[in-house]
C-alpha positions as CSV (number, residue, x, y, z in Angstrom):
1,M,104.0,103.4,45.8
2,T,105.1,99.8,46.1
3,Q,105.8,98.0,49.3
4,T,109.1,96.4,48.4
5,H,111.5,99.4,48.9
6,L,112.1,98.8,52.6
7,S,115.6,100.1,53.1
8,I,116.2,103.0,50.7
9,D,116.2,106.6,51.5
10,F,112.8,108.1,50.6
11,S,113.9,111.7,51.0
12,G,113.6,112.3,47.3
13,S,115.8,112.1,44.2
14,D,114.7,115.4,42.6
15,A,117.1,118.3,42.5
16,G,115.6,120.0,45.6
17,S,116.0,116.9,47.7
18,R,119.5,116.2,46.5
19,R,120.4,119.9,47.2
20,A,118.9,119.6,50.7
21,A,121.2,116.5,51.4
22,A,124.2,118.4,50.0
23,V,123.5,121.5,52.1
24,A,123.0,119.3,55.2
25,H,126.4,117.8,54.6
26,F,128.0,121.2,54.1
27,I,126.4,122.6,57.3
28,A,127.6,119.6,59.3
29,T,131.1,120.1,57.9
30,A,130.9,123.9,58.7
31,Q,129.7,123.2,62.3
32,R,132.6,120.8,62.7
33,L,135.2,123.2,61.3
34,V,133.7,126.2,63.2
35,P,132.2,124.9,66.4
36,D,132.0,128.5,67.8
37,P,130.7,130.8,65.0
38,E,131.0,133.9,67.2
39,N,134.8,133.4,67.4
40,A,135.7,131.8,64.1
41,T,139.4,132.0,63.1
42,S,140.8,132.8,59.6
43,G,142.0,129.3,59.2
44,Q,138.7,127.8,60.1
45,L,136.9,130.1,57.6
46,Q,139.4,129.2,54.8
47,A,138.5,125.5,55.4
48,V,134.8,126.3,55.3
49,A,135.4,128.2,52.0
50,Q,136.8,125.1,50.4
51,A,133.7,123.1,51.5
52,L,131.4,125.9,50.1
53,Q,133.3,125.9,46.8
54,S,132.6,122.2,46.5
55,L,128.9,122.7,47.1
56,G,128.9,125.5,44.5
57,L,130.4,123.2,41.9
58,Q,127.3,121.0,42.0
59,A,125.4,123.4,39.8
60,D,122.8,120.9,38.9
61,L,121.5,121.2,42.5
62,F,120.6,124.8,41.9
63,P,118.3,125.0,38.9
64,S,117.3,128.5,38.0
65,D,113.6,127.8,38.3
66,N,114.1,127.0,42.0
67,F,115.7,130.4,42.5
68,P,114.0,132.6,39.9
69,V,114.8,136.2,39.0
70,S,113.3,138.4,36.3
71,T,113.3,141.8,34.9
72,D,110.5,142.7,37.3
73,D,112.4,141.1,40.2
74,P,116.1,141.3,39.1
75,A,117.7,140.4,42.5
76,R,116.6,138.0,45.2
77,V,118.0,136.3,48.2
78,Y,116.9,132.7,49.0
79,R,117.5,131.1,52.4
80,L,118.9,127.6,52.5
81,H,119.8,127.1,56.1
82,E,119.8,128.8,59.5
83,D,119.7,127.2,63.0
84,V,117.3,128.1,65.7
85,Q,119.8,130.6,67.1
86,G,120.1,132.2,63.7
87,R,123.6,130.9,63.1
88,Y,125.3,129.1,60.2
89,A,123.0,131.0,57.8
90,L,123.4,129.9,54.1
91,Y,121.7,131.8,51.3
92,V,121.5,131.7,47.5
93,S,122.1,135.2,46.1
94,A,120.5,135.3,42.6
95,G,120.4,138.2,40.2
96,L,120.5,139.5,36.7
97,P,123.7,141.0,35.2
98,G,124.1,144.5,36.6
99,K,122.9,143.7,40.1
100,A,125.1,145.7,42.5
101,V,125.3,146.5,46.2
102,Q,127.0,149.6,47.6
103,P,130.0,149.3,50.0
104,H,128.9,147.5,53.2
105,D,130.1,145.4,56.1
106,H,128.4,142.4,57.8
107,T,129.3,142.6,61.5
108,T,129.9,138.8,61.2
109,W,132.1,136.7,59.0
110,A,131.0,135.8,55.5
111,V,132.0,133.3,52.9
112,I,131.0,133.6,49.3
113,A,131.3,130.9,46.6
114,G,130.1,130.7,43.0
115,V,127.6,128.5,41.3
116,R,127.0,130.4,38.0
117,G,127.9,133.8,36.7
118,V,130.5,136.3,37.9
119,E,130.1,138.2,41.1
120,R,132.8,140.9,41.3
121,N,133.8,141.7,44.8
122,V,135.8,144.9,45.5
123,F,137.3,145.0,49.0
124,Y,138.0,148.4,50.7
125,R,140.1,149.8,53.5
126,R,138.0,151.9,55.8
127,E,139.6,155.0,57.2
128,R,138.3,157.5,59.8
129,T,138.0,161.2,58.8
130,A,137.7,164.4,60.8
131,D,134.0,164.1,60.4
132,A,132.7,161.5,62.8
133,A,129.7,160.9,60.5
134,R,131.8,160.2,57.4
135,D,134.5,157.6,56.6
136,A,136.7,157.2,53.6
137,L,137.0,154.0,51.6
138,A,140.1,153.0,49.5
139,P,139.9,150.0,47.2
140,E,142.5,147.3,48.0
141,R,141.7,144.3,45.8
142,T,139.2,142.9,43.4
143,L,138.1,139.2,43.2
144,D,135.7,137.8,40.7
145,V,133.8,135.0,42.5
146,V,132.9,132.2,40.0
147,S,132.2,128.5,40.2
148,G,135.3,127.0,41.8
149,N,136.6,129.9,43.9
150,S,135.5,131.8,47.0
151,A,135.9,134.9,49.1
152,V,136.2,135.2,52.9
153,L,135.3,138.4,54.8
154,G,135.7,139.2,58.4
155,P,133.1,141.1,60.5
156,T,134.6,144.6,59.8
157,D,135.6,144.0,56.1
158,V,133.9,146.3,53.6
159,H,133.1,145.2,50.1
160,T,130.9,145.8,47.1
161,I,129.3,143.1,44.9
162,E,128.3,143.4,41.3
163,L,127.2,140.8,38.8
164,V,129.2,141.4,35.6
165,G,129.1,139.7,32.2
166,D,126.0,138.4,30.4
167,V,125.0,135.5,32.5
168,P,122.6,135.7,35.4
169,G,124.4,135.1,38.7
170,L,123.8,132.6,41.4
171,H,126.2,132.5,44.4
172,L,126.3,131.0,47.8
173,H,126.6,133.4,50.8
174,F,127.3,131.9,54.2
175,Y,127.3,134.0,57.3
176,G,128.0,133.5,61.0
177,R,124.5,134.9,61.8
178,G,121.4,135.3,59.7
179,L,120.9,138.5,57.8
180,D,117.9,139.4,59.9
181,R,120.1,139.3,63.0
182,L,122.7,141.8,61.9
183,P,121.1,145.2,63.0
184,G,124.5,146.9,63.1
185,R,125.5,146.5,59.4
186,V,126.3,149.7,57.6
187,V,126.2,150.8,54.0
188,F,128.1,153.7,52.5
189,E,126.7,156.4,50.2
190,S,129.4,155.8,47.6
191,R,132.4,153.8,46.7
192,E,134.6,156.6,48.1
193,G,132.8,156.3,51.4
194,G,131.2,159.3,52.9
195,T,128.2,159.0,55.2
196,Y,127.0,155.6,56.2
197,R,123.9,154.2,57.8
198,T,122.7,150.9,59.2
199,F,120.5,149.0,56.8
200,A,117.9,146.3,57.0
201,P,118.2,142.7,55.7
202,P,117.2,142.2,52.0
203,D,113.5,142.7,51.4
204,G,111.5,139.6,51.5
205,I,114.0,136.8,51.8
206,R,112.6,133.8,49.9
207,H,113.0,130.1,49.9
208,A,113.5,127.6,47.0
209,R,110.4,127.5,44.8
210,I,108.8,124.6,43.0
211,A,106.4,125.1,40.1
212,P,102.9,123.7,40.1
213,Q,103.5,121.1,37.4
214,A,106.7,120.0,39.1
215,L,104.8,119.5,42.4
216,K,102.1,117.6,40.5
217,A,104.8,115.2,39.2
218,A,106.4,114.9,42.7
219,L,103.2,113.8,44.2
220,A,103.2,110.9,41.8
221,D,106.9,109.9,41.9
222,G,106.5,107.4,44.8
223,E,109.0,109.2,47.1
224,E,108.1,110.8,50.4
225,I,106.5,114.2,50.2
226,A,104.5,116.4,52.5
227,V,102.4,119.3,51.1
228,L,101.5,121.7,53.9
229,D,99.1,124.6,53.6
230,V,100.0,127.2,56.1
231,R,96.8,129.2,56.2
232,E,94.4,128.9,59.1
233,A,92.2,125.8,58.8
234,G,89.1,127.7,57.9
235,V,90.8,129.6,55.1
236,F,92.4,126.3,53.9
237,A,88.9,124.7,53.8
238,R,87.8,127.3,51.2
239,G,90.2,126.0,48.6
240,H,93.3,123.9,48.6
241,I,95.3,121.2,46.9
242,L,93.9,117.7,47.3
243,F,96.8,116.2,49.2
244,A,97.8,119.3,51.2
245,A,97.5,119.0,55.0
246,S,96.5,122.0,57.0
247,A,99.4,123.2,59.1
248,P,98.8,126.9,60.0
249,L,101.9,129.1,60.2
250,W,101.3,130.2,63.8
251,R,100.5,126.7,65.0
252,L,103.5,124.9,63.4
253,E,105.4,124.6,66.7
254,L,102.5,122.4,68.0
255,L,101.8,120.5,64.8
256,I,104.9,119.8,62.8
257,D,106.7,117.3,65.0
258,R,103.8,114.9,64.8
259,L,102.5,115.8,61.3
260,V,105.9,115.5,59.6
261,P,108.2,113.9,62.1
262,R,111.3,113.1,59.9
263,R,113.5,116.2,59.5
264,G,114.7,115.2,56.0
265,T,111.2,114.8,54.5
266,R,110.6,116.7,51.3
267,I,108.2,119.4,52.3
268,V,106.4,121.8,50.0
269,L,104.6,124.8,51.6
270,T,101.7,126.6,50.1
271,D,99.2,129.3,50.9
272,A,97.1,131.4,48.6
273,D,99.9,133.5,46.9
274,E,103.2,133.1,48.8
275,T,102.3,135.7,51.4
276,L,102.7,133.2,54.4
277,A,104.6,130.3,53.0
278,H,108.1,131.9,53.1
279,A,107.7,132.8,56.8
280,A,106.7,129.2,57.4
281,A,109.7,127.9,55.5
282,H,112.0,130.1,57.6
283,K,110.4,128.7,60.7
284,L,110.8,125.1,59.6
285,I,114.4,125.6,58.5
286,R,115.3,127.1,61.8
287,L,113.5,124.2,63.6
288,G,115.6,121.6,61.7
289,W,113.6,120.6,58.7
290,T,116.1,120.5,55.8
291,N,114.2,120.0,52.6
292,V,111.7,122.8,52.3
293,S,110.3,124.5,49.2
294,V,107.5,126.9,48.5
295,L,104.9,126.4,45.8
296,T,105.3,129.1,43.2
297,G,102.2,131.3,43.3
298,G,100.6,129.2,46.0
299,T,97.1,127.7,45.3
300,E,96.4,130.6,43.0
301,G,99.4,129.6,40.9
302,W,98.2,125.9,41.1
303,A,94.8,126.9,39.8
304,G,96.3,129.2,37.2
305,A,98.2,126.2,35.8
306,G,94.9,124.4,35.2
307,L,95.1,122.1,38.2
308,E,92.3,121.1,40.5
309,I,91.4,123.0,43.7
310,F,89.3,121.3,46.4
311,S,87.2,122.9,49.1
312,G,86.3,121.3,52.5
313,T,88.2,119.4,55.1
314,N,89.6,115.8,55.2
315,V,88.9,115.8,51.5
316,P,90.9,112.7,50.5
317,S,89.1,110.6,53.1
318,K,85.6,112.0,52.2
319,A,86.2,111.5,48.5
320,F,87.3,108.0,49.3
321,G,83.9,107.3,50.9
322,E,82.2,108.5,47.7
323,V,84.4,106.2,45.6
324,I,83.6,103.3,47.8
325,E,79.9,103.8,47.4
326,E,80.1,104.3,43.7
327,E,82.4,101.3,42.9
328,K,81.3,98.8,45.6
329,H,77.6,99.8,45.4
330,T,77.3,100.1,49.2
331,P,73.6,99.6,50.1
332,W,71.8,102.5,51.8
333,I,68.5,103.2,53.5
334,T,66.6,106.5,53.7
335,S,65.6,108.2,56.8
336,Q,62.0,107.6,56.0
337,E,62.4,103.8,55.7
338,L,64.5,103.6,58.8
339,H,61.9,105.6,60.7
340,E,59.2,103.3,59.6
341,R,61.2,100.2,60.5
342,I,61.9,101.5,64.0
343,E,58.2,102.5,64.5
344,Q,56.9,99.1,63.6
345,G,59.5,97.3,65.7
346,D,61.5,95.6,63.0
347,N,64.7,93.7,63.9
348,V,67.0,96.7,63.3
349,V,70.2,97.9,65.0
350,V,71.6,101.3,64.2
351,V,75.2,102.0,65.0
352,D,76.8,105.4,64.9
353,S,80.4,105.3,63.6
354,R,81.5,108.7,64.8
355,T,83.6,109.4,67.9
356,P,81.9,109.0,71.3
357,E,82.2,112.8,71.8
358,E,80.4,113.5,68.6
359,F,77.8,110.9,69.5
360,E,77.2,112.5,72.9
361,A,76.7,115.9,71.2
362,F,73.8,114.5,69.1
363,S,72.7,111.2,67.9
364,L,69.7,109.3,66.6
365,P,67.6,108.5,69.7
366,F,67.9,104.7,69.3
367,A,71.5,104.4,68.0
368,H,74.5,102.7,69.6
369,S,77.9,104.5,69.6
370,L,80.3,102.2,67.8
371,P,83.2,104.2,66.2
372,G,84.6,102.9,62.9
373,A,87.5,100.7,64.1
374,E,85.2,99.1,66.7
375,L,82.6,97.9,64.2
376,V,84.0,94.5,63.3
377,Y,85.5,94.2,66.9
378,R,82.1,94.6,68.7
379,I,79.3,94.1,66.3
380,G,78.9,90.5,67.3
381,E,77.7,91.7,70.8
382,I,75.4,94.4,69.5
383,A,73.8,92.4,66.7
384,P,74.3,88.7,67.6
385,D,71.3,87.6,65.6
386,P,72.2,87.2,61.9
387,E,68.7,88.3,61.0
388,T,69.2,91.7,62.5
389,F,69.4,94.5,59.9
390,V,72.4,96.7,60.8
391,V,72.3,100.3,59.7
392,V,75.4,102.5,60.1
393,N,75.1,106.2,60.4
394,C,77.3,109.3,60.9
395,A,76.6,113.1,60.6
396,G,76.9,113.1,56.8
397,R,78.0,110.5,54.4
398,T,81.6,109.3,54.7
399,R,81.6,107.3,57.9
400,S,78.2,105.9,57.2
401,I,79.4,104.5,53.9
402,V,82.9,103.3,55.1
403,G,81.3,101.8,58.3
404,A,78.7,99.9,56.4
405,Q,81.2,98.6,53.8
406,T,83.6,97.7,56.6
407,L,81.0,95.2,57.9
408,I,80.1,94.0,54.5
409,D,83.8,93.4,53.5
410,A,84.3,91.6,56.8
411,G,81.6,89.2,55.8
412,I,79.2,89.5,58.7
413,P,76.0,87.5,58.0
414,N,73.7,90.4,58.6
415,R,72.1,92.6,56.0
416,V,74.0,96.0,56.3
417,A,73.3,99.4,54.9
418,S,74.4,103.0,55.5
419,L,71.9,105.7,56.5
420,R,71.8,107.8,53.3
421,N,73.1,111.3,54.2
422,G,73.3,110.5,57.9
423,T,71.8,112.7,60.6
424,M,71.7,115.6,58.1
425,D,69.0,113.8,56.2
426,W,67.3,112.8,59.4
427,L,67.0,116.5,60.3
428,L,66.1,117.6,56.8
429,T,63.1,115.3,56.8
430,G,61.7,116.9,59.9
431,R,62.9,114.6,62.6
432,T,64.8,115.4,65.8
433,L,68.0,114.2,67.4
434,A,68.9,113.2,71.0
435,H,71.6,115.0,73.0
436,G,73.9,113.9,75.8
437,R,73.5,110.2,75.3
438,R,76.3,107.7,76.1
439,T,76.1,104.0,75.1
440,P,79.4,102.3,76.3
441,P,80.3,99.7,73.8
442,P,80.2,96.0,74.9
443,E,83.3,93.9,75.3
444,P,83.4,91.0,72.9
445,A,83.1,87.5,74.3
446,P,85.9,85.1,73.4
447,A,83.9,83.4,70.7
448,T,82.8,86.6,69.0
449,L,86.3,88.0,69.3
450,A,87.8,84.9,67.6
451,V,85.3,85.3,64.7
452,A,86.1,89.1,64.5
453,R,89.8,88.3,64.2
454,E,89.3,85.9,61.3
455,R,87.2,88.5,59.5
456,A,89.6,91.3,60.0
457,A,92.6,89.3,59.0
458,A,91.0,88.1,55.8
459,V,90.2,91.7,54.7
460,A,93.6,93.0,55.7
461,R,95.3,90.2,53.7
462,R,93.3,91.1,50.6
463,A,94.1,94.8,51.1
464,G,97.9,94.1,51.4
465,V,98.4,94.9,55.0
466,R,101.4,93.1,56.3
467,R,101.9,91.9,59.9
468,I,105.2,92.6,61.5
469,D,106.8,91.3,64.7
470,A,108.9,93.1,67.3
471,Q,112.1,92.4,65.4
472,E,110.9,94.0,62.2
473,L,109.4,96.9,64.1
474,A,112.8,97.6,65.6
475,R,114.3,97.6,62.2
476,L,111.8,100.0,60.8
477,E,112.4,102.3,63.8
478,A,116.1,102.1,63.2
479,E,115.4,103.2,59.6
480,G,113.4,106.2,60.8
481,G,116.1,108.6,59.5
482,E,115.6,107.3,56.0
483,R,111.9,106.9,55.8
484,T,109.1,108.3,57.9
485,L,107.5,105.9,60.4
486,Y,104.2,106.7,62.0
487,R,103.1,104.5,64.9
488,F,99.5,104.7,65.9
489,D,97.5,102.9,68.7
490,V,94.0,102.6,67.2
491,R,92.1,101.5,70.3
492,T,89.7,103.7,72.3
493,R,91.0,106.7,74.2
494,E,90.3,105.0,77.5
495,E,92.3,101.9,76.5
496,Y,95.2,104.1,75.2
497,E,95.4,106.1,78.4
498,A,95.2,103.0,80.6
499,G,98.4,101.7,78.9
500,H,100.1,102.2,75.6
501,L,103.5,101.6,74.0
502,E,106.0,104.4,74.7
503,G,106.3,106.9,71.9
504,W,103.2,105.7,70.1
505,R,100.5,108.2,69.2
506,W,96.8,107.7,69.7
507,A,94.5,107.7,66.7
508,A,91.1,106.0,67.0
509,G,91.0,103.9,63.9
510,G,87.8,105.3,62.5
511,Q,89.2,108.8,62.8
512,L,92.5,107.8,61.3
513,V,90.6,106.8,58.1
514,Q,88.2,109.7,58.3
515,A,90.9,112.4,58.8
516,T,94.2,110.8,57.7
517,D,95.6,114.2,56.6
518,E,95.4,115.4,60.2
519,Y,97.6,112.5,61.5
520,A,100.0,111.6,58.7
521,G,101.2,114.5,56.6
522,T,103.9,112.6,54.7
523,R,102.7,110.6,51.7
524,G,104.9,107.7,51.0
525,A,105.6,107.0,54.6
526,R,105.2,103.8,56.6
527,I,102.2,103.6,59.0
528,V,102.3,100.9,61.7
529,L,99.1,100.3,63.6
530,A,98.9,98.5,66.9
531,D,96.3,96.9,69.1
532,W,96.2,94.0,71.5
533,D,93.1,92.3,70.1
534,G,94.1,91.6,66.5
535,V,91.0,93.2,65.0
536,R,91.1,97.0,65.1
537,A,94.6,97.5,63.6
538,L,93.8,95.2,60.7
539,T,90.4,96.8,60.1
540,T,91.9,100.3,60.1
541,G,94.9,99.2,58.1
542,A,92.8,97.6,55.4
543,W,91.1,100.9,54.6
544,L,94.3,102.9,54.8
545,A,95.9,100.6,52.3
546,Q,93.0,101.0,49.9
547,L,93.0,104.8,50.3
548,G,96.6,104.6,49.1
549,G,99.6,106.8,49.7
550,W,101.3,104.9,52.5
551,E,102.8,101.5,53.3
552,V,100.6,100.1,56.0
553,L,101.6,97.5,58.5
554,A,100.1,95.9,61.6
555,Y,101.7,95.0,64.9
556,S,100.3,93.0,67.8
557,P,102.3,93.8,70.9
558,P,103.0,90.9,73.4
559,A,100.6,90.9,76.3
560,S,103.5,91.4,78.8
561,I,105.2,94.3,77.1
562,A,105.9,97.4,79.1
563,V,103.5,100.3,78.7
564,V,103.1,103.9,79.8
565,T,99.9,105.5,80.9
566,G,98.2,108.8,80.4
567,P,97.2,110.9,77.4
568,E,99.4,111.3,74.3
569,P,102.3,113.7,75.1
570,V,102.7,116.7,72.8
571,R,106.1,118.1,72.2
572,V,105.9,121.9,71.5
573,L,108.8,123.3,69.6
574,A,110.2,126.8,70.1
575,S,110.9,129.1,67.2
576,Y,111.3,132.3,69.4
577,P,112.4,133.1,72.9
578,P,109.6,132.6,75.3
579,A,107.3,135.5,76.2
580,P,106.7,136.2,79.9
581,Q,103.8,134.3,81.5
582,V,101.3,135.7,84.0
583,S,99.0,133.9,86.4
584,V,95.3,134.3,86.0
585,Q,95.2,136.4,89.1
586,Q,97.9,138.7,87.7
587,A,96.1,138.9,84.4
588,R,92.9,139.8,86.2
589,G,94.7,142.6,88.0
590,L,96.1,144.0,84.8
591,L,92.7,143.9,83.0
592,D,90.9,145.5,86.0
593,E,93.4,148.3,86.0
594,G,93.1,148.9,82.3
595,R,96.8,148.0,81.7
596,A,96.2,145.1,79.4
597,A,94.0,143.7,76.6
598,V,93.4,140.0,76.1
599,F,93.1,137.9,72.9
600,D,92.0,134.3,72.6
601,V,93.8,132.6,69.7
602,D,92.9,129.0,69.4
603,S,89.3,128.0,68.6
604,R,86.3,130.2,67.8
605,S,83.8,127.6,68.8
606,A,85.6,127.1,72.2
607,F,85.7,130.8,72.6
608,E,82.0,131.2,72.0
609,K,81.2,128.5,74.6
610,R,83.5,130.0,77.3
611,Q,85.8,133.1,77.2
612,I,87.6,135.4,79.6
613,A,85.2,138.3,80.1
614,G,86.2,141.1,77.8
615,A,88.4,139.0,75.6
616,R,88.4,139.1,71.8
617,F,89.1,136.2,69.5
618,S,91.5,136.3,66.6
619,A,93.0,133.6,64.4
620,P,96.7,133.8,65.2
621,D,97.9,134.9,61.7
622,R,95.6,138.0,61.9
623,L,96.6,138.9,65.4
624,P,99.4,141.4,64.6
625,S,97.0,143.8,62.9
626,F,94.6,143.7,65.8
627,A,97.4,144.0,68.3
628,A,98.5,147.2,66.6
629,S,95.3,148.9,67.7
630,V,96.1,148.2,71.4
631,P,97.5,151.3,73.1
632,E,101.2,151.2,73.7
633,H,100.7,151.5,77.5
634,Q,98.7,148.2,77.6
635,A,100.2,144.8,77.7
636,I,98.8,142.2,75.3
637,L,97.7,139.1,77.0
638,I,97.2,135.9,75.0
639,T,95.0,133.0,76.1
640,S,93.8,129.7,74.6
641,P,91.8,126.9,76.2
642,D,94.7,125.2,78.0
643,G,97.3,127.9,77.5
644,V,99.6,125.8,75.3
645,L,99.0,127.6,71.9
646,A,98.9,130.9,73.8
647,R,102.6,130.5,74.9
648,S,103.7,129.8,71.3
649,V,101.7,132.7,69.8
650,A,102.8,135.1,72.5
651,A,106.4,134.4,71.8
652,E,106.0,135.0,68.1
653,L,103.9,138.1,68.5
654,S,106.5,139.6,70.9
655,A,109.3,138.8,68.4
656,R,107.4,140.3,65.5
657,T,106.1,143.4,67.1
658,G,108.5,144.2,70.0
659,R,105.4,144.8,72.2
660,D,104.9,143.7,75.8
661,V,103.1,140.4,75.1
662,R,102.4,137.8,77.9
663,A,100.8,134.4,77.9
664,I,98.2,133.5,80.6
665,T,99.4,130.4,82.4
666,G,96.9,127.6,82.1
667,G,94.7,129.6,79.7
668,T,91.0,130.0,79.9
669,L,90.5,126.7,81.8
670,A,92.7,128.0,84.6
671,W,90.9,131.3,84.5
672,A,87.5,129.6,84.9
673,A,88.8,127.2,87.5
674,A,89.9,130.2,89.6
675,G,86.3,131.4,89.6
676,L,87.1,134.5,87.5
677,P,84.5,136.1,85.3
678,V,83.7,134.3,82.1
679,A,81.3,135.1,79.2
680,Q,79.8,133.4,76.2
681,G,78.9,134.4,72.6
682,A,80.3,135.7,69.4
683,Q,80.5,139.4,70.2
684,G,84.3,139.4,70.5
685,V,85.0,137.3,67.4
686,L,87.3,139.3,65.0
687,T,88.1,136.7,62.3
688,G,84.9,134.8,61.5
689,D,85.5,131.2,60.5
690,D,89.2,131.6,59.6
691,D,90.3,129.1,62.3
692,H,88.1,126.1,61.5
693,G,86.2,124.5,58.7
694,Y,82.6,125.4,58.1
695,S,79.9,123.1,59.6
696,P,76.2,123.7,59.0
697,Y,75.5,122.0,62.3
698,G,76.7,125.3,64.0
699,F,73.8,127.4,62.6
700,R,71.0,128.1,65.0
701,D,68.8,129.4,62.2
702,L,67.1,126.2,60.9
703,E,66.6,127.5,57.3
704,R,70.3,128.5,57.1
705,R,71.3,125.1,58.6
706,D,69.2,123.1,56.2
707,A,70.6,125.1,53.2
708,G,74.1,124.3,54.6
709,F,73.2,120.6,54.8
710,R,72.1,120.5,51.2
711,E,75.2,122.4,50.0
712,Y,77.4,120.1,52.0
713,L,75.8,116.9,50.7
714,D,76.0,118.2,47.1
715,W,79.7,118.9,47.7
716,E,80.4,115.4,48.9
717,L,78.5,113.9,46.0
718,G,80.6,116.0,43.6
719,L,83.9,114.8,44.9
720,V,84.0,111.7,42.5
721,A,83.9,114.0,39.5
722,Q,86.7,116.1,41.0
723,L,88.8,113.1,41.6
724,E,88.4,112.1,37.9
725,R,89.7,115.5,36.9
726,E,92.6,115.3,39.4
727,G,93.8,112.0,37.9
728,N,95.2,108.9,39.6
729,V,95.0,109.5,43.4
730,G,96.1,106.0,44.5
731,I,92.8,104.6,45.6
732,R,92.8,100.8,45.1
733,L,89.7,99.1,46.4
734,I,89.6,95.3,47.0
735,G,86.9,93.2,45.4
736,A,84.0,91.6,47.2
C-alpha cells in the first residue's frame, strides 16, 4: 500500500468489485424506473428489462468460479441484491444443462436476462377446472433467454424454465420481492397443470464465492478489503485467517457500521465451512453493503489450500510485538531481577501499559498505570531523573515490548526494558499481584510536554505519519464514499467524554495498536488520529504505520473547535422487525408465573459475575437450538448487560423461529437496579467459551492457570515463525 493514491476509488478492481459497482448502478436505475415495486407497470418493467440486459452483457463480471455449479450441485441460486424490506431482489441463477423447474408463478413481477447459456422459458395460460384443487395449463409462447434479451413476467404469470444446449447457464433473475418473501407461490404437478401447491424458496440461497488463493492475492493487491469471520469470538480464536476480523453473525447489527463503515468496501466473509457466512452475507446485503463475497470452503477450505491458520485474538498486533522484539532487540528484564531491584531500593520505575480497567483488576504492587499512548506523553513526570531505570509491563508480552520500544524509539535518556512475559511470569515465579489499585497519571508540565512533542514528532516522521490540517481533513471526509476513513480520538476515556469532535470514535492509542482488528476492519483504509497535545496521536500513528495495512495521518484540532460530550454513540442497525420489549417488572411476573424462560446472550464472563436468577447463557448463534427446547406456552426472554444486544438478538430469533420472543428493556443492569433477584456462577452456561477468547487468567485452579500461561507464552513466541510461513504481511519497522 502506498500513500500517494489519495483520490481514487479503493473499492477494488477485481471482477467481484466491478460487478458490485455495476449491480449498484442497475439497482439505482431500477429504483428510479420503478419507485413503487408493489405497483409496477408493464412499461416500467420493460424499461428495467433493458437495463438488466445491459448488465447481463457484461459477462466478464460473472466468472463461473464466483457462481459455481457441479455435477454434485447442478443448480444454485446466488443473491446479488435485496433491500432491507426484501424488495428489488436480484439473483444469479446458475445451472448445468438440463436444469428445469416445473410450471410456477411468483406472486410478484419478475425480469430475467441472460449472461451465458440458454434458458428456455415456456409461458402458460392458467385455466380453472371443475375441480377447485386442479387447474389446467396451456402453453402460449416460448422464449429462449440468452445474453442480449430478456423476459418479463407479471405476478400471476406461469412459466417453466429449462437450461438447454451444451453450455452451463447463468442468468439474472430480478424480482419485486425476495424469494424468501413469496410464501404464496405455487408450482404445478406437470406442464399440463393438475394439482398445485405452495413451495419454499430455493434451498440454501448462496452468495458470490471467492477461492482461497484469490483471497490471498486480494489481501496483497493494495486495494481496500475487509475479511470478516462471522463465528462467535471464542470460536474464531480457535483458528482463523491472519487478517480476518471477528464479526459474529448475530452481532453484526452492532458491529458492522463501525468496523466497516463504507458501504462499497470489498468484504469477504468466512466461517469454518460456509454454514454461517451466507446468512451473514444476506444480512449485510440487506443492510446496504454492496460488495460481499463468501470464502469458498471457509477456513477449512483455506487450510485445505495449504494456507496458514492462526489461533488467538488480536493476532496481527501480537505478532507485531514479537517481530519488534526480534528485529529491534528490545531489552527485557526477568521477574527475578526486577524483584531483587525493587527489594534493594534501586532507582526503578515500573509502568503498566494496559488499560486502567485492566490495571485495576490486577497489577504489580509497585507499578504505575500508564497506557501505551500515554507513555511518551507522561513519562517525563513519572521518571524525571534520567538515571531511573524504566520497566514496562503488561499481562503477557505484546504491550510490554511495544511500550518499552516506544520509549526507546522516542529517545528518552533513561535505560528502558520490558518485563519479560509480564505479570504471567511474575505469577509463574511464585509472586502475587495487587488488586483494585488506581494510579491516576500525572499531567505533563509545559517543559516536559514540549520535549514529548519533539520526540513523538521525530518518530512519526520516520514512520511516515503525515500531519493534516482542517482543510485536508474535510477533503478526506468528502472522499469517504471512495475510500474508507476511520477517525479516532486516542486520548483517555475521561478526556474523550469531556469533549471530542463530533462523529469521531474513541480508541485509546495503546489499545488501537494492541487490537487494531477490533477497530478498523478494512485494510487499505485511511486512519486519522486526533489529540490536542501533539503527542499521543503521533505516538500511536507511528506504530500503526509500521504495523502496515493503512494510510495513517495525524490531526491536531484547533483549541477553539466545537466539541460534543459523553461516551461514543453506537448506531445499531436493524435487519429484522423489532421484537416486543418487556420491563424488568413484567419479565419478573412472567418468570414467576412459569410463562417465560430467560436467556442471556452477550458475555459469559459478565453472566458469571451477575445474572438474572434462573437465566441461562448462550452465545447468540447457538440460541435457536436451545430455544427449541422451551415449551411453546412459554415466552422466550432475552437479556444482555445493557439490553442493547438483547434487542437485536430477540428480533432475529423471533424472525427465524416465529416464537414469542421479547427483549428485557435495560437488560441485566436494569434488573439489578430494580432490586430483583440476581445470581452468580457458571451453572447456567450452555456454550462454554464460544463467545470470547480464552484467557488463562480466568482459571481459579492455579495448576491449570499456570499451564495456560505457559501455553499462551509459547504461542506468542511462535508467531514469528507463523508470519514467515504466511509471507509478506506489511510490517515495516523503522531503524534506531
